[in-house]
N, C-alpha and C positions, 0 to 999 in steps of 0.2 A: 538422092540429095546428099551432098557432101557435108560432113560435120563442120561446125564452126569451132575452130580450135583457138579462138582469140580470147576465150573467157578464163582459161586456166592453163596457159602454155608452160611447157617445161623450160626453165632457164638453161638447163644443160644443153638441150637441142638448139636453143637460140644461139648459145655461144659456140657450139660444136655441131653444126648441122650434119656433118658426115658420120657422126657416131651411130652405131647400129644396134638396135634391140629388136629382135623378131620373136614372134610367138606362133606356135602351131599346135593343133590338137595332138595330144599324145594318144597313140594307138594302143588300146588295151586298158586293163585295170591297174590301178596303183593302190597298194595297201601300205599304211604306215602303222608301225607297232613299236612297243617297248616291252622287252622281256616277255613276249607272247601275248600281250594285251593289245588288241586292235584299237588304234586311236582314230583312224580314218580309212575309208575305202571309197574309191571313185572310179567311174568309167568316163568321167568328163575332165580329166586332167589336161593341163596346158603346159607345153614345154617352152620355156623362155630362154633365149640365147642372147646374151649381152656381151658385145665386144669379144674379147679373148677369154672371158671367164667360163668356167664349166657351166653346162646347161642346168637350169633349175626347173623342177617340176612344181607347178602350182595346182592346187585343188580348190574346188568350190568350198567355202566355209561350211556350207550345208552338209557336206560329206564328212565333216569332222564330228566326232562324238562330243556334244556340248557339255556333258557331265564330266569330261576329263580335262577340260581346259579352263583357264582363268586368265583374264586380261592382266597383263603386266603394266607397270608404269613406264617401262622402257620404250623409247621412241628413237628412230633414226631418220635421217633425211637423205634422199638421193636426188640430185639435181635433174635426173631424167624421169624418175618415176613418182617422186613426191615423198610425203611423210609415211613412214612405216610404223604400224602398231605391232605390238608383240603379245604373245600369250605364253603362259607356263602350262606344262602338262602335269597333272596330278594323278598318279596311279598308286593306290595304297599308301605306303610310307614314302614313296618317291615323289619328289617335285623336281621337274626338269625346267630350270629357268630359261625363259625366252627361247623355247624350242621351236616356235613357229612365228611367222610374221606375215603381214599383208598390208597392202596399200588400199585403204578403205575409200579414199577419194584421190586417186592418182591424177597426175597431170593429164591433160586432154590427149596427148599423143600416146598414152598408155592406158586408156580406158578399158582395154580388153582384159586387164588384170584386176579390175575393181571386183570385189567380192571373192577374190581368190586368196589362198594362203599357201605358204611354202614352209617346209620343215627343214631344219638343219640335219643333214645326213649323219653328222658325228654325234648327235644326241638321241636319235631314234633310228629304227630300221625302215628303209623305204624299199619296197619290193615292187618290181614292174613285170 
């Protein structure tokens, strides 16, 4: 059965139907750390390729250590994916503002990234 994409459609795709965002399973483990402290480890990562941007690795939020993250008040909006929530990473005396983000209720066309988060590579170490 085909999904009904009429309930929460992306305005970006409606205006620009030729725009391309693809996802595929990442082969292997992904480890996210900061100065030797592991923040996340996943065997279920997803690689997202959007237009000409560099690929982004998304991990299930369940694979992130919940004791090391705190929800931020920062939000952004993407016309293709929806509203992004952000989290800070707290390790010892270090607080890394808005180190990761995720689309908790993405637009219908991007439902495969619901429940996934991505880290900024300039703020943490991402090993594949």
